N, C-alpha and C positions, 0 to 999 in steps of 0.2 A: 811820909813824903807826899807832896802834892803832885798830882798828875797834870801835865801840861795839856791844855785843850788844843786840838788841831784847828787850823783855819777852816772855816765853814766851806769856802769855795773849793778847797782841796778835798774835803770830805765828799762834796757833791760831785766833783769830777770823778772820784774813785767809784762812787755809787753808780754814776752814769756809765762808766767804763764797764763795770760788772754787769749792768743791765744789758748793754749792747753785746757783751761777750756771750751771754746766755740766750740772745736772740729776742729780747723783749722789744716791743714797739716803742718808738720815740714818743708816741702819744701817752705813754705811761709815766711821763716825767711828772714828779710830784711837786715841782716848784713853779710858781707863777711870777716871781719877782725877776725882772729883766736880767741883771748881771749874774745872779745865782742860777737862773735857768740856762743862761749861756754856758756856764761852767758844766752843768749836768749834760747838756746837749753835746758839748765838745768831748766829754768823756764817753758819751754814748757812741758818737761817730767813730772814735778811735777803737772802742770796744767792738763795734760791728766790723771794722776793718780787720782787727785781729781775728775775729771769728771767721771771716771770709778767707783769711790766710791760713786757716787751720789751727790757729793757736787756741788753747783752752786752759781753763783752770789757773793754778798758781804760776805755771810756766809763762802764760801770756802776760800776767801782771809783772813778773820779773824781767821779761824781755822788753816790755814797752818803755822806752826812754823818756816819754813825755809825762809820766806820772810824777806828781809832786811829792 
């Protein structure tokens, strides 16, 4: 059975969210392409907000409604 590939922007958003959640700097964004960088940065901002609100780990990911 073939595995369906996930949309790259969704993957980058999730990776950015995880990076923000664990407190990494936005300067660590691995992407330089405009729209894809925007997706990572959006995820990072939401991850930082979740971190500041005391959410962590899997519970933060499940609670966050904006994840794709």
